[in-house]
N, C-alpha and C positions, 0 to 999 in steps of 0.2 A: 412518652414511652421509651424513647432513646435514652433519655436520663435514668429511666428505671430498669435499663439493662436489656430492652428489647433490641433484636437485630433487625437491620433493614431487609425487607423481603427481597430475595434474588430469584429472578425468573429470566432464564436466558434460553435462547434458540441457538445451538451450537453448530448446527448443519442441517442442510437439506439433502434428500436423496431423489434420483431420478431412476425410475425403472424398479423391477421387482429384485434384481440381483443386489444393487445398493441399498436399497429398504431393508432387504432380508440381512444384510451384513451389519447394518445399524441395530436391528432387532436382537441379533445375536450377540453383538456386543453388549447390549443392555443386559443380556441374560447371564453374562459372565458372574464369576463367584457363585455359580449355582443360585442365583436370584430367580425365583419363579416370577413370571409376568402374569399381570392380571389384564384382561382385555376389557374393552368397552361394554360388553355384556355379561361380565362376570365370570367368564371362564379362566382357567389357570393354565398358562402355557409352562411346561416343566422342563423342556429341552430344546435343542436346536431344531430338531425335526419339526417340531410343533410350531415353532416361530416361522420356520420356512413355508409350512402350508398355510398358516394364517396370512402371511404376505402374499402368498400366491391367490388366496381368495381376494384379498384387497385389490390385486393388480388388475382385476376386470374393470375397475373404476379409474385406473391411471391414465394419464395423459397420452394421446397417440400423436400429438403435434411434434413435428421434427426440430431437432435442435438447430439454433443458428448456425450458419456457416461462417466462420470467423477468421479463417486463414486460407490462402491459396497459394497455388504454385503455378507460373506461367513460363512459356518459352517465348523469349523475344527475339525477333530477327529483323535487322535493319538491312535492307537490300544495299550491296556495293560497299559495305564497311569491312574492310580487311583488318588482319591481326597486326596492327602497328600501334605504336604509343597513342598516335592521334585517333586510331580506331577505338582502341580501349577507353580513352578519354571520352569519345562520342558517346559510347554505351553507358559510361558512369553518369554523364550528364542527362541522357535519356532515362535512366533508371530513377536518378534523383528527381527528376520532373515529374514523370509519371505516378510516382509513389510518395510524392510531397505529402507531408503530415501523417503518412502511414509508416509503421514499424517495418522494416523489411531487410533482406539479406540476399546477396547475389553472387554468382558464380559465372565466369566468362570462359567460354569453351571456344577453341579454334577448330573449324573443321577441316578435311583434307585438302579443301581447295583454297584454303587460306582465310576464308571469311569467318567472321565472328557470329556467335548467338549467345543468349544469357538465359540463364534460370534464375528465376526470382521468387522467393517465399515471401509473401507480404501479409500484413494484416488487412482484413476487409474494412475495419473502422479506421477512420482517419481523424484528422483535426475538424474543428468547427463542425461536428455532427455529420460529417460526410461518411459515406459507406458504400463501398463498392458491392454490387448484388451479382448473383448468378442465378441462372434458372436451367432446367432439365433441357438438353438437346433435343431437337424434334426427333421422335421416333426411336429414342434411345431408352434402353433399360437402366434402372437407377445403379449403375455400378460406376467404378473408377473410371474418370476420364469422359463421363456422359454429361458434364456441365459445361455451361458457357456463360460469359458475362452477358448481362443483360444489355440493352441497346444504349441505355445512358451511360453506364459505367464504361463499355468498349469505346464509345466516342470521347469520353473525358480522358481516358488514358491516352488515345491515338493522338487527340488534338494537343495534348500537353508535350507529347515526344515531338509532334511536327514543329510545334513553336520553338522547342529547344534545339532540334539538329536540323530543321529545314527539309527533312525527309516528308514527302506527302503522306497524309495519313491513310489514304486507301492502298500505300504499299508497304505500310508496316505490318508486320506479321506477329501477333500476340495470341497465343492459344492457352487457354486455361486448362491446365493438365490435371489438377486436383484441387479438392477443398477440404476442409477439416474443421471439427469443433473444439474450442477451449485450448488450454495450454498442452493438454496432450496432443492434439492436432498439430499445435505449433512445433512441439517437440519431434513428432513423427516427420513432418516436412522438412524441417530443418536437418534432421538425421539423414534423411535421403539426399539432401541437397549437398552436405559435405561429405558424403560416401565417396563421391567421385573427385574431391579435390576441396581445398579450404575456400570459404566464403567471406565476405565482408558485409558487414551490417550498415544500416544507415547512420551510425555513429562512428564509423571508420574502425570498428573492432574486427579482428579476424577470428572467425569461427572455423576451427580445425578437428574437433574432436566431441565425443560424447558430453564431456563435461561442459564444454562451451556451450554445446546445444542446450543442456539442462539450466544453464545460467540464463541463457538468452530466453528460453521458453518462460521462465519465471518473471523476468524483466517485462516481457511484451505483455503478460497477463493482464495487468491493469488498464491497458490500451485496447483490449480486444472488445470491450463492451459486450461480452458474450451473454447469451440468453440460454439457459438451460430449462428444460421442464422440471417442475418440482412437483413430486408426488407425494413425499412425507417428510416431517420436520423431526427433530431431535430437541425436545424441550428438556430443560434442567430447572427443578426447584431446589432450593438449598436451606439447611438448617444447620445450627452451631452442633458441635459434638456434644454428646450427652443429652440431647433432646429425646424425648419419648418416641423410639422409632415406630411404634404402632399408631400413636397419635399422628405423627407424619404421613404414614400410609393413609389413614382415614382423611386428613386434610387434603392429600393430593388427590384421593379418590373423589372427594367432594368437589374439589377446584375443576378438575377435569370433565366430570359430568356438568358442571355449572357452564363452563366456557366452550366445551367442545361436545355439546350433548349430540349434535348432528354429525359427529366425525366418529371414524374408527380409530381407536387407539389401544396401545398396550403399555403398561408401566410397571417399574420395580424399584425398590429401595436399596441404594449402595450404602454399606457401613464401613467400607473398607479404607475410607480416608479419615476416620475419627481421629487418628494420631495427628493429623494435619489440622484439626480443628472444625471439620465440618461432615455432615452426611448429605446424601444427595436422592432425589427423585430423578429417575431419568423415564421419558415418555417419548413414544414414538406416535405420532399422529398424522393421519391422512391430510393433505393441504385441502381436498376438495371435500366438501360436505356430501351428505346424501342427497341434499337438494340441490347440488350443483355449485354452490358458493366457495370460493377459494378464500384461503387466508393470505393476507398481504399485512404482517404485522408491520407498525410503524411506532413511532415515539409515543403517541396516544393509546395504541393498542397495548403496549408493554406497561404504560402507567395503570391501565384498566386491569391488566392480569395481575400486577402486583397488589392492587387494592384488594381484588377478589381472593388471591392466595392468602394475603394477609388475614382477611376476615374468616375464611375457613380455618386457618391455622390457630387464630385466636379461639375459635368456638370449640377447638380440640385441647385448649390450654397451653399453646405454644406461644412463646414471647417473640412474635415476629410483626413488624409494622412496615406498612406500605409507605416508603418515602424515596425521593429521587435523588440523583447526583446533585442536580442544582440546588436542592434544599440543604445539602450539606457543603456546598462549593468543592465537590469532590472530583477528582481527576482519575479515579480508579477505573481501568477498563483493560481487562484482558481475559481470555477465557480459559476452558479446561484444555483446548487444543494447544496454546501456547505453553501451557504448564506440561502437556505430555511431550511435547517437542523438546522441552529443555531437559526433562528427566530421562529420556531416551539419551539425549546427547551427553548427559553427566554420568548417568548411572546405567550401564547394560543390564539388560533383563535377563533373568535366569534361563537358559535354554536357547538365548538369542544373543549371546555375548558377542561373538565375531560379526554378526550382521549388523548389530547396534553400533559396533566401534567403525565398522565401515561407513555406515550412515554418517556418524558424526564426523568422520575424516574427509568426506567427499566435499570438494570445493563447491559443487552445485547446491549444497545445502547450507553453506556457511551463512549466506544472507538471511535465509529463513530463520535459522537458529537465532542469529545475533538480533534480528528484529523481535523474536519472541521474547529474549532476555531483556531487551529494551522496554517492552511492554509491561513486562512483570516488574522490572525495577521502578519505573515511573509510577505503576499502580501501588507499590509498597512505599514509595517516598510521598505518593499523593500530594503533589503541589496543590496550592490553591488554585481552583478554578475562578478565573477571573469574569466576573459579570459584564460582557461587553455590550449586549443588546438590552434594550428597555424591558423586554420579556424576562430576561434573566434576572435584572434587578428587581423586578416585581416579586418574582419567587423568592429572591433573597430577602426582601423586606418583610414579606409574611413569616419567613423562617425566623428571622432577627426577632420579631414581636413575640413568637411563640417561645424562644429560648429565654427572652426576657421574663416571660411569665414563670417559666421554670425557675430562673435564677431568683426571682421575687419570692416563690414559695420554699425555694431550697437555697438559701444563701450561701451554704457551704459547697455547693455542687462544683467540683472542679470541671466536670464536663461540660456543664453550662458556660461556665467562664471560658473555656477553651474554644467552645463553639462559637459564642458571640464575637470572640476575638477574630477567629477565622473568617466568619461571615462578614464582619465589618471590614477586614482588609480586602476581601473578595469584592465587596461594593465599592470601596474606594479606589482599588487599583483599576477595577473596570471601568469605573467613572473617568478616572484620568487618562486612560488609554483611549476611551470612546471619544471624550472632549479633544484630545490631541488629534486623533484621526479625523474627526469632523473639520477641525481648523486646517489642518495640512491640505485635506481634500479641497476645502475652499480657496486656499492660498495657490494651489498648483492645478486648479481645475482647467483644462484645455477649453478655449472658447469664451472663457470668463472675461467680462468687459470691466469687471471691478478694478479700480484703480489702486494698486497696492505697491508702496515703494519698497526698495530695499532695505531702508532704515525700518519701516514697520515689520517687515520679514524677520530683521534681524533681532528687533525687540520680542516677537513672538517666540523665536526660536530660542532666545535668552531665557525666557518665562518657561518655556517648556522644559528646557534643560535643568532649570532649577528645580521644577516640579517632580520631574522624573529622578534626580539625584535624591530628593527628600523622600520620595516613596521608596526608592531602592534601599536607602538606610533601614526601613522598616521590615524588610523581607529578608529571608535567608534560603539557603539550600536551592533546590529544584524550582521554587517559587520565584526566587529573585533571579535565576538565570532566564526562566520562562518570560518575565517582565523585561528583563534587560534586551533579550532578542526582539520582542514585539516592539518596545518603545524605540529601539535602535533604528528599525526599519522607517518608521514615520520621521524621526529626527534627521536621518540621513537624505530622505526625499526631500525635506524643507531645506536643509543645507545645500543640496545640489541647485534647488530652485532659487535659492538666494544668490548664489554665485552667478546664475544665468541673468537674473534681474540686475545685478551691479553691471555686467557687460552691457546689458540692453540700455541701462541709464546712461553709460558711457557712449552711447551712439554705434555699438557693435551690433550689425544686423545677422550676419552669419559667422559661425566659428570654424576654425580649422579644426582638423583632426586632433592636432596638438592641444589646442585649448579644451576640447572635450576631454582628451587623456588627462588633462591638468586638473580639471575640476574633479573628475573621478579620483585621481591621486590624492588630493586634499581630504576626500571623505572615503577613502578606501581601507579605513582601518578594521571595519567589521569583515570585509572580504578577506583580508590578510589574516585576521584573527582566525576566521573559519577555516582558511587554507591550512593555517598551522596546526589547528585541531584535527583536521582530517589527516595531515601528514603524521602527527603523533600517534593517531589509533591506528593507521595502516602500518606504521613501523612496529608498533607493539604487537600487532596481529601477525606480521611477518615473522618476529621473533619467536612468538608462541608456536606458529606453525612450523618453524624450523626444528624447536625443541621437541614437539610432537613427531615430526618424521624421524628425528634421531632415536626416540624412544621406541618408535614403532620398528625400526630396523633392528635395535637391539633385542626387543621382543621376538623377532623373526628369526634372528640367529640362534637365539635360546631354543625356540621350539624346533628349528631345524635340527639341532643337535640331539634333541631329546626325542623326535618324532618316531613313532613306530611304521611298520608297513602296512598296518590293518587300515581299512578304509576310513575310519572316523578320524584317525590321526592325519591321514592325508587330507581330508576334507578340511580340518582345523587349519592345516598348514597352508593349503590353498587359500583359505579366507584370510590368514595373516598376510600372505603375499599381497592379497587384493588391498587389504589396509595400508600396507607399506606404499603400494603404488598410489593410492588415494592420497596418503599423507605427504609423500614427495611431490605429487602434482599441486597439492594445495599449497605447500611451502613455496613453490616455485611460482604459483599464480600470486600468492600474498606478496612475494618479493618483487614481482613486477608492478603490483598497485602501490607498494610502497614508493618505488622509484618515481612511478608516475605522480604520487601525492606530493613528494619532495620537489619535483621539477614545477609542479603547479604553484606550490607555495613559494618557490624561488622566482617565478615569472610574475606572480602577482605583486611580491615584495619591490620588484624592479620596475615593472610597468604595469600598474594596476589597470590602464586603460586597453592594453592589447588584450584581445579575445584569446581565451584558453583554447589552444589546440584541440579538435576533437579527438586526436590521436592519444591525448592524455586522460580522456574520459573513460577510465577503466572500471568504475565503481559507481554505484548510486549517489555516493556523498560527493564525489567529483562532478556527476552529472548536475547535481543540485547547486553546486558551486558554480558551475559555468552558466546555468540558467539564471542564477542570482546576477552574476556579473552582466549578462546579455540584458537583463530587465533594467538595470542602472544604466547601461549605454543607451538603450532605446529611450529610456526615460528623459535623459539629456537631450539626445537628438531630437525627439519630439518636442521638447520645450523650445529648443533651437529653432525648429520650422515655425513653432507658433509665434515667437518673436518676430521671425521674418515676415510672417502673414500680417501680423499687426502693423509692422512698420510699412507695409505695401498699402494697408488700408489707409493709414493716417497720411501718407503721402511725404515727400521731402520737407524738411523744415519743421516737420510737426513732432510733438513728443518730446 
């Protein structure tokens, strides 16, 4: 069907909504362009008021469960600790111990009597599935300040502080002042924290203003493990531009009644994106059915939905077929939200020009916009998806057989030839990476008693390098880069283990720090390459931000000279001043990040084994680079300990 011009069935859940207000906003968004919405029972909703009334009726069945408490603020007091450098250091150690593995930020305050206390904002969720929990204080109303830690969390925090500072746990004062939900809760509590002075986060970064707070809230987001109630979902079905709109509406109607017969829903067809090559059906659907069952869509669910949508579309004469990304070795993955983010950043909307320019120039939004651009760029480049697992390879094998049949029946099909080449490469590259991964794991597995000599490791490493080199020559573009990065991680691990094995065979049981750094230095090319890439990227962004700030200043000067005294002109002028402020702040932040990236690249080039200072970690890319360096160092040190243990088991004079 793909060879005959059919398009892959596209079914996406782009968002969920909790509560009537957000669900109404979603429904009214779908209503845009004066598109009437049809409900599950065949009624037509023609305006915003009708949508609001419909959602209000639905809300009687919405969840009443409270949202998760994801962030908290505490006041910490250690008796007898005064405002001296030593006292401040004690507090810093106490906070680091208490909230180890949890994102946090703190501010130290000196009281009038010279003692110190701390305000700490922290994520409830920590590493290794740890989560601090709170409960309502006895006899209190559900208002601010009425919660306290449960006994287990309170004891854990105090015991950690006591072990670090020597202060008895029963003398430590720690009061939970507030809790909140999600990134908005993080932003609100961090904003209150910095309102009375700059704070420092767990990575050593200073938070001093609203921009810092918003950036931190975004960075903390993935670690919150937040749980929100889900009352409605926003589903999209897609078809190519030029498809029969009425046929698409009928197919969507049949699909929704087929898959969501026991749910309330409303849907409409949007044709405003035909110029970009597609039209969409937007549907708002209640997560909980009339019988009380909730939707929890996963990979298998989407496969079933694609199949059902394709069947109903074909019944209406539309060329749509159910197929998965694995079947096409496709890496395409971005959503309407990514596209909307980039469009607003690149092209201001009519009537919202000043607001959109301010949004695009705000440093707090830069990482989100950049990531959306990156996802779109990867999807458009569509590098070959490497089949690493056995399940992926089974899917590929079936797909290859199908395309062989197409090519046999249509010998001149360019599409069939291209797909067969793509799928064969995906299978080959995935098999090579899978084999290397298994062999490296076997050779480097801790606790393994398998006798492997340095000579055997060196032979394996040489064969792997040759296989990687031959495979890399077959690839190009983003696929080649993806394969290079994946294979380099495995080869570096084996190279490090080989150096350790050689030392062990020479009788070295424990390594000095210099020897550890030496091994890292020999195999640090990838770290240094990544550091230089980060540096080049940050320097480029700093230059672009500086040019943007200069342009914003020029625009403001021109507008100031032309501005009238009427309210509209003054509002525009105020908006432009906000843009200038944001652009200048963005340029300053980009310059700081570029300097940090330059210093990180310099340090790694000179001393690859010296851990990067937390003070240099000013971007996600630098944080990832430092984490990669830490992984390599831990790997070597762990292997060193393993060799020492083996030596102890074997006893002197053996091995």
